[in-house]
C-alpha positions as CSV (number, residue, x, y, z in Angstrom):
1,M,36.8,13.5,21.7
2,S,40.3,14.6,22.8
3,I,40.7,17.9,24.9
4,Y,44.2,19.4,25.2
5,I,44.3,21.7,28.4
6,V,47.4,24.6,28.4
7,D,48.0,26.1,31.4
8,D,51.0,26.9,33.1
9,N,49.0,27.0,36.6
10,P,48.8,22.9,37.4
11,I,45.6,24.4,40.1
12,N,44.1,25.5,36.9
13,L,44.6,22.5,35.0
14,T,43.4,20.4,38.1
15,I,40.1,22.7,37.9
16,I,39.4,22.7,34.5
17,E,39.8,18.4,33.8
18,Q,37.7,17.8,36.8
19,M,34.7,19.9,35.0
20,L,35.2,18.1,32.0
21,R,35.6,14.8,33.5
22,K,32.3,14.8,35.7
23,A,30.7,16.6,32.1
24,G,31.8,12.9,30.5
25,Y,34.6,14.2,28.8
26,H,37.5,11.5,30.0
27,D,40.1,11.7,26.7
28,I,41.9,14.5,27.9
29,L,45.6,15.9,27.8
30,K,47.0,18.4,29.9
31,T,50.2,20.2,30.4
32,T,51.9,23.3,31.7
33,A,54.4,23.8,29.3
34,V,53.1,24.9,25.6
35,M,56.5,23.4,24.4
36,E,55.4,19.9,25.5
37,L,51.8,20.4,23.2
38,F,54.4,21.1,20.2
39,D,55.7,17.9,20.6
40,Y,53.0,16.2,21.0
41,L,51.5,17.9,17.9
42,H,55.4,17.3,16.3
43,L,55.3,20.8,15.0
44,N,58.8,20.7,15.0
45,E,58.8,18.0,12.4
46,E,58.4,18.1,8.8
47,V,54.9,16.1,8.6
48,P,53.4,18.0,11.9
49,S,50.1,15.7,13.2
50,A,47.5,16.7,15.3
51,N,47.4,13.5,17.0
52,N,43.4,13.0,17.2
53,V,43.4,16.7,19.1
54,D,39.7,17.5,19.0
55,L,40.5,20.6,20.7
56,I,43.0,23.0,22.9
57,L,42.1,24.8,26.0
58,M,44.9,27.5,25.9
59,D,45.8,30.3,28.5
60,L,46.3,33.1,27.4
61,M,49.1,34.3,29.8
62,M,52.5,32.0,30.0
63,Y,55.4,32.6,30.4
64,E,57.2,30.4,28.6
65,V,55.1,31.5,25.2
66,D,52.1,33.2,25.6
67,G,48.5,31.8,24.3
68,I,48.8,34.0,21.5
69,A,52.1,33.1,19.8
70,A,51.3,29.4,20.8
71,T,47.7,29.8,18.7
72,R,49.5,31.9,15.8
73,R,52.4,28.9,15.5
74,I,49.7,26.2,14.9
75,Q,48.1,27.9,12.8
76,Q,51.0,28.4,10.2
77,V,50.8,24.1,10.0
78,E,47.7,23.3,7.4
79,S,47.1,20.0,9.1
80,L,46.7,21.5,12.3
81,R,44.4,24.3,11.9
82,D,40.9,22.9,12.3
83,I,41.6,22.3,15.1
84,P,39.9,24.4,17.1
85,I,41.1,26.9,19.9
86,I,39.4,28.7,23.4
87,I,41.7,31.2,25.0
88,V,41.4,30.7,28.7
89,T,42.3,34.2,30.1
90,A,41.6,36.3,33.2
91,L,42.7,39.2,32.1
92,G,39.7,41.7,30.3
93,D,42.1,43.5,27.7
94,S,39.5,43.6,24.9
95,E,42.7,44.1,22.7
96,K,44.5,41.4,23.6
97,L,41.5,39.3,23.3
98,A,40.7,40.4,19.8
99,E,44.2,39.9,18.9
100,A,44.1,36.1,19.7
101,L,40.7,35.9,17.7
102,D,43.1,37.1,14.9
103,A,45.7,34.8,15.2
104,G,42.9,32.1,15.3
105,A,41.4,30.9,18.3
106,I,37.2,30.6,18.0
107,D,36.3,31.7,21.2
108,Y,37.4,32.8,24.7
109,V,36.3,32.3,28.5
110,M,37.0,34.3,31.4
111,K,38.6,33.2,34.7
112,P,37.1,32.5,37.6
113,L,35.7,29.6,35.3
114,N,32.0,29.4,34.6
115,K,31.2,26.0,34.2
116,I,28.2,25.9,32.5
117,E,29.6,28.6,29.9
118,L,32.8,26.9,29.5
119,L,30.7,23.5,28.7
120,A,28.3,25.0,26.5
121,R,31.6,26.9,24.8
122,I,33.5,23.2,24.6
123,R,30.1,22.0,22.8
124,V,30.1,24.6,20.6
125,A,33.9,24.1,19.5
126,L,33.3,20.1,19.3
127,R,30.4,20.1,17.1
128,L,31.8,23.0,14.7
129,K,35.7,20.5,14.5
130,F,32.9,17.4,13.9
131,E,31.6,19.3,10.9
132,K,34.5,20.3,9.5
133,D,36.3,16.5,9.8
134,W,32.9,15.6,7.9
135,H,33.6,17.6,5.5
136,K,37.0,17.2,5.1
137,E,36.2,13.1,5.1
138,Q,33.4,14.0,1.9
139,E,36.0,16.0,0.1
140,D,38.7,13.7,0.5
141,R,36.3,10.9,-0.9
142,I,35.0,13.1,-3.7
143,R,38.4,13.8,-4.7
144,T,39.5,10.4,-5.2
145,E,36.2,9.5,-7.0
146,L,37.1,12.4,-9.0
147,N,41.3,11.0,-9.7
148,L,39.8,7.2,-10.2
149,A,37.1,8.9,-13.3
150,K,40.2,11.6,-14.8
151,Q,41.9,8.3,-15.1
152,V,39.3,6.2,-17.2
153,Q,38.5,9.8,-18.7
154,T,42.2,9.7,-19.8
155,S,42.2,6.2,-20.7
156,I,39.8,6.4,-23.4
157,L,42.2,9.4,-25.2
158,S,43.9,7.7,-28.2
159,E,47.2,6.3,-27.9
160,P,49.4,8.5,-30.1
161,L,49.5,7.4,-34.2
162,N,52.9,6.5,-35.8
163,D,51.9,4.7,-38.8
164,P,54.1,5.1,-42.0
165,Q,51.6,7.2,-44.1
166,I,50.8,8.9,-41.4
167,K,51.1,10.3,-37.7
168,I,49.0,12.0,-35.2
169,S,49.9,13.4,-31.3
170,A,47.7,15.1,-28.8
171,T,48.1,16.9,-25.6
172,Y,45.3,17.0,-23.1
173,R,45.2,19.8,-20.0
174,P,42.0,19.6,-18.3
175,S,41.4,22.9,-16.2
176,S,39.9,20.3,-13.2
177,E,40.0,17.5,-12.6
178,L,37.6,16.3,-15.1
179,A,37.6,17.6,-19.0
180,G,35.0,18.2,-21.7
181,D,37.6,18.0,-24.0
182,L,38.0,14.8,-25.7
183,Y,39.7,13.3,-29.5
184,A,39.3,10.1,-30.8
185,W,40.8,8.5,-33.6
186,N,40.5,5.2,-35.5
187,Q,41.3,3.3,-38.8
188,I,39.0,3.1,-41.3
189,D,40.9,0.5,-44.0
190,E,44.0,0.1,-45.1
191,H,44.4,3.4,-46.3
192,R,42.0,5.7,-44.4
193,Y,41.5,7.3,-40.7
194,G,38.7,9.1,-38.9
195,I,39.9,11.7,-36.7
196,I,37.8,14.0,-34.2
197,L,38.0,16.7,-31.4
198,L,35.1,18.2,-29.6
199,D,34.7,20.2,-27.1
200,V,31.8,20.0,-24.6
201,M,29.7,22.8,-23.4
202,G,31.4,24.3,-20.3
203,H,33.9,22.2,-18.2
204,G,34.2,19.7,-15.0
205,I,32.0,16.6,-14.0
206,S,28.8,17.1,-16.3
207,S,30.3,18.2,-19.6
208,S,33.0,14.9,-18.6
209,L,30.4,12.8,-18.4
210,V,28.7,14.3,-21.7
211,G,31.8,13.5,-22.9
212,M,32.2,9.8,-22.0
213,Y,28.8,9.3,-23.5
214,I,29.9,10.3,-27.1
215,S,33.2,8.4,-26.4
216,S,31.2,5.1,-25.9
217,V,30.1,5.3,-29.7
218,L,32.5,7.2,-32.0
219,K,34.9,4.1,-32.6
220,D,31.3,2.4,-34.2
221,T,30.0,5.9,-35.6
222,I,33.7,6.7,-37.4
223,I,33.8,2.9,-38.7
224,N,30.2,2.3,-39.7
225,F,29.5,5.9,-41.2
226,V,33.1,7.3,-42.5
227,D,31.5,10.2,-44.4
228,P,31.8,13.3,-42.4
229,I,28.0,14.1,-42.8
230,E,27.1,11.3,-41.7
231,V,29.2,10.5,-38.7
232,I,28.1,14.4,-37.7
233,T,24.2,13.4,-38.0
234,E,24.6,10.0,-36.3
235,L,27.0,11.9,-33.5
236,N,23.7,14.9,-33.2
237,K,21.4,11.7,-33.3
238,R,22.8,10.8,-30.4
239,M,23.1,13.7,-28.7
240,N,19.2,14.6,-29.2
241,Q,18.9,10.9,-27.3
242,L,19.7,12.1,-23.8
243,D,16.8,13.0,-21.2
244,I,17.7,16.2,-20.0
245,K,14.8,16.6,-17.7
246,D,15.5,20.5,-17.6
247,P,14.3,22.9,-20.3
248,F,16.5,25.3,-19.5
249,I,19.7,23.0,-19.4
250,Q,21.1,21.7,-23.2
251,Y,24.0,20.3,-23.8
252,Y,25.7,20.5,-27.2
253,F,29.6,20.2,-28.6
254,T,31.7,21.4,-31.3
255,A,33.8,19.7,-33.0
256,I,36.2,19.3,-36.2
257,Y,36.1,15.3,-38.0
258,L,38.1,14.6,-40.5
259,M,37.9,11.6,-42.9
260,I,41.6,11.4,-44.0
261,D,42.3,9.6,-47.7
262,T,46.6,8.7,-47.7
263,Q,46.0,6.9,-51.6
264,K,44.1,9.6,-52.6
265,G,45.4,12.5,-50.8
266,E,42.2,13.8,-49.7
267,I,40.8,15.8,-46.4
268,E,36.9,15.1,-45.9
269,Y,35.7,17.3,-42.7
270,I,32.6,18.9,-41.1
271,N,33.7,21.5,-38.7
272,A,30.3,21.7,-36.2
273,G,30.6,25.5,-34.0
274,H,34.1,24.7,-33.6
275,P,37.2,27.1,-33.7
276,R,38.5,26.5,-37.4
277,G,41.7,24.3,-38.0
278,F,44.7,24.6,-40.1
279,V,46.0,22.8,-43.0
280,Q,49.7,23.1,-44.9
281,A,49.7,21.8,-47.9
282,N,51.1,22.3,-51.2
283,E,52.7,25.3,-50.4
284,Q,49.3,26.8,-48.9
285,L,47.5,27.0,-45.7
286,Y,44.0,26.1,-45.3
287,E,41.0,26.7,-43.6
288,L,39.2,24.4,-41.9
289,T,35.7,26.1,-41.9
290,E,33.5,24.7,-44.1
291,G,30.3,22.3,-41.8
292,C,27.7,23.5,-39.6
293,C,26.4,24.1,-36.2
294,A,27.4,22.8,-33.1
295,V,26.3,19.4,-32.5
296,G,23.3,18.2,-30.6
297,L,21.5,21.8,-30.6
298,F,18.9,20.8,-33.0
299,P,17.5,17.6,-33.9
300,E,18.1,18.3,-37.7
301,M,21.3,20.1,-39.1
302,S,21.9,21.2,-42.6
303,M,25.8,20.6,-43.3
304,K,28.2,21.7,-46.0
305,K,31.1,19.1,-46.0
306,G,34.6,20.7,-46.9
307,L,37.5,19.0,-49.2
308,I,41.1,19.8,-49.2
309,Q,43.5,17.3,-51.7
310,Y,46.9,16.8,-51.4
311,D,50.0,16.4,-53.4
312,T,53.1,14.7,-51.3
313,K,51.9,15.6,-47.7
314,M,50.1,17.3,-45.1
315,E,50.3,18.8,-41.8
316,I,46.8,19.8,-39.6
317,F,46.8,21.5,-37.0
318,L,43.1,21.3,-34.8
319,Y,42.6,22.8,-31.2
320,T,40.0,24.1,-29.0
321,D,38.8,27.1,-27.4
322,G,40.7,26.6,-24.4
323,L,43.9,27.6,-26.2
324,L,42.7,31.0,-27.9
325,E,41.2,32.0,-24.4
326,H,44.3,31.1,-22.2
327,M,46.7,32.6,-24.6
328,N,44.3,36.2,-25.1
329,V,43.7,35.6,-29.0
330,E,41.3,37.9,-29.6
331,D,42.0,38.7,-33.6
332,E,43.5,37.8,-36.6
333,I,47.2,38.9,-34.8
334,G,47.2,37.2,-31.9
335,M,45.7,33.5,-34.1
336,K,48.7,34.6,-36.2
337,R,51.1,34.0,-33.4
338,I,50.0,30.7,-32.8
339,I,49.7,30.0,-36.8
340,D,53.7,31.0,-37.0
341,V,54.6,29.0,-33.7
342,W,53.2,26.1,-35.4
343,V,54.6,26.6,-38.7
344,D,58.2,27.2,-36.8
345,C,57.8,24.4,-34.8
346,D,59.9,21.7,-36.2
347,E,58.9,18.6,-33.6
348,R,55.6,17.2,-34.8
349,E,54.9,16.4,-31.3
350,A,51.7,18.4,-29.5
351,D,53.1,18.7,-26.3
352,I,56.3,20.5,-27.5
353,L,53.8,22.9,-29.8
354,Y,51.9,23.4,-26.5
355,D,55.0,24.2,-24.3
356,K,56.4,26.8,-27.3
357,C,52.7,28.3,-27.6
358,M,53.2,28.4,-23.3
359,L,56.2,31.0,-23.8
360,I,53.8,33.7,-25.0
361,E,51.6,35.6,-23.1
362,T,49.0,34.3,-21.4
363,N,46.9,34.1,-18.6
364,E,47.8,33.3,-14.8
365,F,45.0,30.6,-14.8
366,Q,43.6,28.4,-17.4
367,E,40.1,28.6,-17.3
368,D,39.5,26.1,-19.7
369,D,40.0,23.0,-20.9
370,I,42.9,22.7,-23.4
371,C,43.2,20.4,-26.4
372,M,45.7,20.4,-29.4
373,L,46.0,18.2,-31.9
374,L,48.5,17.7,-35.1
375,I,48.5,15.5,-37.9
376,H,51.3,14.8,-40.2
377,A,50.4,12.7,-43.7
378,T,52.2,11.6,-47.0
379,R,50.5,10.3,-49.8
380,K,50.7,6.8,-50.1
381,P,52.5,6.0,-53.7
């Protein structure tokens, strides 16, 4: 443990140093000039460093820079804020002591120094520093693992599709490191495509794990079952196989699954409790509302498949409820604003549409994950 003593009186420095060495503290630095401490901490550099200082014993009354100003200066640097500072003073002015504590000092000792009291306060301060360092290491480790998990989660999302008959783009904006939103698409055969957008209950680690579980079976489910009713039925079966011990916790997800046939010009779909999607085709605007409740709530579900046919071309707009929440959409008027932005957007890229939506009034903070999908297809001759 490294302790730095700052006092403009050399005699006081020697007394405190001897007390500490007799108590078993040997990594001791000392100075009579605050600016020397600042140099050691690299305070005047772009990236200040604590240089392994675990505790500062700071004299309150010094000529060049007093202890309060020095403490305040150190506390202004984020990387140095966790260094505990104990004020050493002969001044019994309660207002000055309160000012020092407000500036960021964690404690104070009075002169003449009582050895037992000084060492006890030092032990408490170093214990606090050790605990802060431990928590910071754990937070850094968790942050690293979350970042790795985020990379894995992002890597399983389908890449943009740009086939002659169909184009698909998506934007993925998690509210935290990990998200519960997920999308995927697979080509079933020469002219059929299975596309799904889903939103797992909640957000963060637990919802992302459920999403990863579902993503592991999506490709096989879409290719082997194809039909929207059968695909959602199989995913519901998978969700009910989750062995959740807590009876008060139930995971589920909302979803829209589409099976697009570019040869027949057909969109078969199931909306499983998800915000309605929209289709532009045949000079009309269709809403994707047919379906069932959210997936995973019940062992068995009744559902109704929707069907939309298009003559030559069509466009589809899908999104998760995080978009509505972020844009304060509470009624049809608010929904119409989003639809108008989509209809007027010449570029068929989800990222561009997202940026244009964000130009409308939004909440300051994004509280839920946001996904948007744009699909453009032409009927195969």
